[in-house]
N, C-alpha and C positions, 0 to 999 in steps of 0.2 A: 661177652660179652651180651648181659639179660636184657632185653627191652623190659621195662617197666607194664607189669599186666595190670595189676589189684583187679584181678577179674574184667578183665574189659571194660570197666567204666572210664578209663582213663583217655582211653585210645578212644571209645568209642565216641566221647566226648568231644576230643579234638576234631576228628572226621566230620562232625558234625557243621563243624565254624568252618563260612566260606571264604576266608583270607588263611595266603599257607600259613602257618607254624611249625616250627621245627626247636628243640631242645638241646644242650650242646652243653657236653661238659668241659671241665676245667681242661683236658686235653683238644680242646675242640673238635671231638668225636660224633657225632648225630646219638643221641640217648630214644629220639620222638621226632616224627613226622607226620602229619595229615596227611590223606590223601590231595588235598589243593597243596599242595607241597609239593608232596609227587609229583602231582602231571607237572606243575611249573617246572621243574629239575629234569623233569622227561626220568625218572626212576621209580624200579618198581618198591612198593612200601617194606620187604622184604628184606630190599639192599640197603636200605639204608640207615637201619640200625648200625652204627660202630665203624660207620666212613665218615674219616677225614674229611671238612671244611674244604680241604683243597681240592678233593675228587671230588666234588659236588658243583662248586664254582670254579672260573676265572680267579687267576688272579689276582686283579683291581675288583674282583667284587669279594673274595674271600677275606682279602685284609683287615676289611670292615671290623669281620665277626670276631678278629683273632687278636684285636685292641685290648684296650684296660676295659677288667669287666665293668657294664652300663654304658662305656662308649659314645658303641651302636646305634642310639637310642635317638629320634629323629633325627637320622642321619637317612640322607637320598642314596639309593642304589640303583642305577639299571642293570637286568638281566635279563638274558637274551631264550626263548622258547625257544621251544623242539623246533621249526619253524626260521627259526632266525630271528624272527622280527624282538628287536630288545622294546620293554618294559617299561618303564619307571615304578619304584615301588620306596615307599615310606617303612621303616625299620622302627618299632617297637620293644621295647626291652624290659622283662620282668627277670626278676631275678628268685629260685624258687630250691625247695629243699625237699629232694622226695627221697627216703628209703636211703636217709645219710648221706647223699648226696648231694653237693651243692650245684646246681645247674642254670642258664641262665635263657631262659625262653622267648625267642621273635616271634612277632608275629610281623609278614606286610600284608600291606596295605598297597591294594596298587591303586597309580593316580595317573592312569592314563587317561579317562574319563575329566580329572579334575584338571589336569593340565588341557584337554582338548577344550575343557570348560572354560579355562585363564585366558587363553588366545584365542578362542571363542569372544570372551568378552573383551581383551584387549584387542581386539578388532573390531569390534562396535564402540568399544570408546574411541578409537582412530579413525571412523568413518562419520562418526558420529560427530569431533573435533571437525575432520574434515570438512564435513553439510554444514557446520556452522561457521565456520570460518570460509565459507563458498557465498553465503549468505548475504545479501544489500545491506544488509541493520547491523550498529553496533550493537553487540550485546552482551547485556552483566549478568553475573547472580550473584547475591549479593548474604551475607547472613550479619542480621541485627546492626543491618548497614558497613558492613564489612566485603571490601570485593575478595570472590572466593574463586570466580569464573571471570574469566575475559575472552572476548575473541579477536583478533588481530585487526578489524574494524574502530574497534578501540580507539588500539594506536595512531593513526589517523588523526583521529579525533584529538585527541589527549598529548599525544605526542611521548608519554609516557612506555617504559619498555614495559614485557609482561612483569618481570621484576617487582618494578616499580609499583605498578597498579595492585596485585596480589595483597589484600590485608588492606588497604587503603579507604577509607569512607568513601561511598557512592557521592555523598555532597561532595566533598571537598574534591572530588577528582574531576567534576562535568561542572561545578559555577566558582563563578569568585565567589572567597568568601568571606566576604565583605557584602555582596549582594544577601540578604535576607532574605527578599520577596521569591529571589530560584532557589534556593535554599530549601527552601520550605517545602518544596516537590517533593523531596526525601525524607520529611521528619514524618508522615504518617502511611509508614508500608509495611504494616502490623498490624495485625488484633481486627477490633470493629472499626475501627477509621482508615482502612486500608484504603489507597488511592488506587484505581482499576486502570486509570487513564488519565495522562493531564499534561500541558503543551509549558515549555518551556524553553526561555530566550542564550544563546552565549554569543555576548558582546563583545568589545572591545574594551582594551583595560580603564579609557575615560569612562566605558559605562555608556559614551551617545549615540555609535553606533552596532546595531543586530549581526551579527555577521552570517546566526545559523539559526534556527528555530526547527524544535525538535517535538515529538510527540511521544512520549513517557508510554509504555505500558508494560505494565505488571502482573504479573500474577503468579500464585504461588505456590513451591514444589518442593519435595523433595531432594538434597545434595546432600550423599556421602551418608545417608541418615539423620539430616537435621533439616530442622523447618528453612525454607529457605524461600527468596523472592527471585525472578527472572524479570529483569528489565531489555525490553528492546525497545532501542530509540530508530523512530521513523524520521528521516530530516521532507521537511515540508516548508521549509525554505525559498523551495520554485512555487507549492501552493500559493504559500505566502504573498510572494510578491506575485505572483495570478489577482488572489485574492483583491491587494491592493491597486496591480490594473485594471480591474474590471468595476472595481468601486469607482475608483478616478474616473473612465472612461464612464459611468453611470450619473454620476455627480458632473461632469462636462456635456452630458446632452439633456440634462435638468437646466441646466443654468443656456442649453442652446437654445429649448424649448420657452423661457421665460423670456429670453433676451427675441422671441420671433414672436412671442404672444403679444410682449410690450409694445416692438415695432408695429405689428399686426394694427396692435389699437390707437398708436400715435400716428401712425400713415393714412391707415384706411379709415377707421373712424373717426380718429381727432378732426381731420379737416371738413369732412362733413357736415358732423355736431358743430361743428365750428360755424357752416355756412349756414343753416339751419338757424343757430341761434341770432347770426345776422339778419338773416331775413326777416323772423320772430319778431325781431326790431324794425324794420323797415314796413312790418302794418299797419306800428303806430301813427308812422309817417304818411301812409297812402293816401293820395288827395281825394285820387276817381275812386267809385266800383273796383273798375277794371283792373285798379292796380293792384287793390290788396285783391283780387281774384288771382291773378296772376301770379303773385309775389307767394300768398297761403298754395298755389299750386304748384311752386317750386321746393316749398317747405315740404310739400306732403310724397314729390316724386323722391327730394333727396333722404327723406325719411324708409320708402319703401329699399332706398337703395343702403341706407346703414343696415334696414333689415338683415337684408342679403348678407353683407360684412358681416354683420356680428357670428349671420349662423355658418356661414366658412371660418370663424374662427371657434367655433365654439364646437364643429366638426373637426378641425384640428388638435384640441385640445382630445377630445373624446367621441370620434366619429359612432353616432348613435344609429348610425345604417348599420355597422359590425355587430353590434347587440342585437337589433330585431332582426336584419334577413342575411347578414353572413358577409366573405369577402367579398362575393359578386355583386351583388347591389352597391356594397359602399364605393367599386370601385370605379363601375356606371356613372354613381353619382358625381365622382369626385371627374372624369373624364369629359362628361355633359357640362362643368360646373369650364371647364377648361378651354375646352369649344365653345362655348356660350360668349367667352367672352374673348374667342378668334385669335386663341394663339396657335396653335395648329393644328394640322387633322390629326387623330386615332385612330390607329386601329386596335379593338380589342374583341381576341378572339379565345374564349373561356369554354368550357368542357361543363362548371362547376352542376349545373342543374340546383340552385338552390341548396345544394352540400353544404352540409356545415362540420368545421375543424374547433381543437382547440380555441379557450379563446385569446389564448396570448398568439399562438400560429398566424391567425386571421389576423391582428391587431400589427404585428411584426409586417406581416405579408405586403399589406393595406401601407405602413411606413414607410416598404420599402421602394414598392410603385411609387406612390406619392416622389420621394428623392430623387426617383428614377427621372419622372418626368419633370422634375423641375432641373434637376441637372440637366436635360436636351434643352431648356425653353433658357436657362442663363448660360449655358457656355459649348454648347455643341451646334449653334447657328443653326439650326437644323428645323424645317419645314412641318415633316412627319414623323411619327413610332408607332413601335407595331409590338404588342403585350401578347403574347400566349400566357395563357395561364389554363392548366393543362392536371387533371389528376385519371390514375392510371395505375393499378398495382403498388396501390400501399403505396404511393409516392404522388406529391403533389410540387409539379414543376412550372417554370417562369422562365419563358425567355423575351427578354426585351432586345429592340434595337429601333435605334433610327438611321436618319439620309444625313446626320449630319457629321462631322468629320475628323471624330473619334478621337480614341484618347489611351495614351501610354499608360497603366496603371501604377508600375514601378516608378514614372517619373510622380504620378500623383502621387503616393503614397510616401515623398520624400518630402511633400510640401505639407505639412502641418493643416490638417482644418479640407484638402481642397477639394472640392464636388464634392462632400459631404459623403466622397466615399471609406473612411475609416465608420460613417455610421453606419452606412447600409450593407460595412464587414463585420461591424458591433453587433446589430442585428439580426444576423444569418446566424452566427453566434453561439447567440443567447435562446434558438432555438434548434440547436444543434443540427443546422442544416448546412450544406457545401454549395459556394460560390465559386464561377470560371466565369475569368474575362477572355473570351476568346476575337483577335482581329483578322477583320476577314474585309480583303477589298479595302483596307483603309476605313472602314466602320469598326462599330465598338460594340461585342454582341455579350452580353448579361443573361447569363445560368445560372439558376438557384436551384437546385434538389432539396425536398426535404424527405424523408420515409419516416411514413405514421402508424 
């Protein structure tokens, strides 16, 4: 049997193609093959022509080419090469009529790289899914509002299975259908009205109690060639509870300050002003110049006392010394007032030397020191206290102790409003400082540290 030569043109074309190509006649014998095929089959080019397919390929491969004409098209076969390695190939078939002979021309496409790419893509998808399912946030991907992907955490929130979630509308999935307000969160997730971030609530069936609070973060992406939106749900329930707690404590503190202000006016200034009014009335009935002078002197003394009390009240509201001269000056002034009233002795050790800090830091440290002194006066049964205020290494440190009976912070925390300790801890938290209560030899030491 003679090969097709056509002046060497056809073999030349075949040999220039990088894919293995060969042609079989009706007897399934080789009529033509290119060099790429010969390299694959490990057979010399001059030996291929006239050889039956069974002598080149193993039976499981050759049977693919011996079926009904054209049946091998798009078949996947695995061919061992000269080194014994098996590679996958895709078969393409072309029927041809050359020199009055009906032939089938087969082209083999190496699928090794394609298979490797598919395997890598599959591994990447599996890795992606694993990572997404390990994230602490529920994630949805939806197209035109309909869910096409959901990670495992969505199941915990909604109670649906994966099969039930896919294809479901995102608004129906996460919100009560009767709640138009919550459902509106999912309405504008495309086009110019795209909402990148928004909050929503999950409530009980009667709508009276919020079960969970979520922050929705939306971003546009391509999912399987389509425009989609990825929604990440961030659980902010604890943050909302903390915000409510802090707000409640702030309001509670403000109310306490108002009550204290009212009490100061009523208990301190009120009686003095009433006494001044009484003595001014007595001036009208003074029968002698001596009595008039005596009563007027009492009024002057009480006015001075009223002015002093007023300064104390005003200083409690907003210490001017802090604004003008800083923390050390304000604490010294308060201590002098306490010692002037002969309440008890206070030792104040400080190395600030006029150093200034942020306004809130100075104000809260001042309020804390005042609260600690008031606790000592009212509850500790102490006669002296020691305050150490030190700045070193970008840290402001406050150490406070007295010679009183001490207290158990655990027991005090069980009693609402006890000794103002809650207010102290709240102020410490507001300035992001740290507090420690140390019981030593029956005394309680308070240590506060603020990084600056």
